[in-house]
C-alpha angles and dihedrals in degrees: 000000000000114000116212114221109255116241114214113206114198114243114244112212116209116224111274114259096184093104140033106223139172133191115265110249112240123251090250092066092065094052095094089065091066099064090043091054093044092050090050090054091047092052089052094046095048096044093239096139098090099044093043091048093049091051098042103043098059090050092052093048093045092049089064097036110176092011101051097114099049094038098049092038089055092047093049091050089059087066095051113122091230095046109038097059088064089071091076092063097088089055097052100089092061097029109031090165087074091078092059093040090049091055091050091046091051090052093048093046092048092051093047097048098038092047093054100039098065092036094060097023093193119183120248123235097268089057091056106029135042099251140165102219133200110234125350119005102239118189111175142031095052104154119102114014109241093199091053090047091053094047094049092043091059094041095051091041092056092043097049092043091054097250094123103058121182132012095282095056092041092049092047091051092048092046091053092050091048091049090053089051094048090047089065089063092041093055090046098245104115147029123236092256089057090058094049092049091046092052090050092048092049092049092051092044094055094044093049093044092055091049090050091047090053092048094047107028120178130226113260091220094045126108094254093053090051092045098053097069088049089055090053089048089052090052090051091052091051091049091048098049114011119017112108110188096175093250104101093167090066098042091104090067095045092053092042092054091046093051093047093048092048088054091049091051092049091050091049091057108111093230093053093046092049092051090050093054117100 
């Protein structure tokens, strides 16, 4: 009997797909939140809110003379809690962990803002000054700015997760978050300290969410992983057909973003992508 030499082929192990994971952001990446928070406290302590608001708001409105209402309404809508999360959708194919991290970030940001707002119960500018506002006339629950928190949460989330690569993408993301923050002064809804505190809260929310997502990753084939894109699609449908934010002049942007993100989600569906392949 002739024995053939056995040929041992090394086993090639495919990367595990049992979990969606992301690197934990380092402690250094949360440091910028500290000076923002400290400056917000200092503005409150020194009584700088009113003079800073009275100097900043006319400049913002004059900068968009003739288009102030639609421009600042559109900017403020990009900080809405039901609109801004849609901006992570284009990044999901390469970074699917963002869906899970976004859910965690939304929970953290909601807890932070809604714990502080009733605790301090600070009046908004229309309750203190004689103002003509853009959008709804809000009077209480000023500190911190929820729109600013949401905008900075998404910006920092995309940055730390590697979605914003290079200085151009990073700068564009930061500019968008800053415009959302400034819009809250322009429409007459918030004081400068609210914006600073909101930026700090958003930064911490994104950083903490990514650390939690790394600690408790989810399976990409599990029910939760399949459900999260559906949740984002549901948000887009609400924004497209039913979500009234009180800023009608910016509704065109809200509905445009919702329609684009629905299209992106549809294209990302495996069945659609397979049919589109040659």
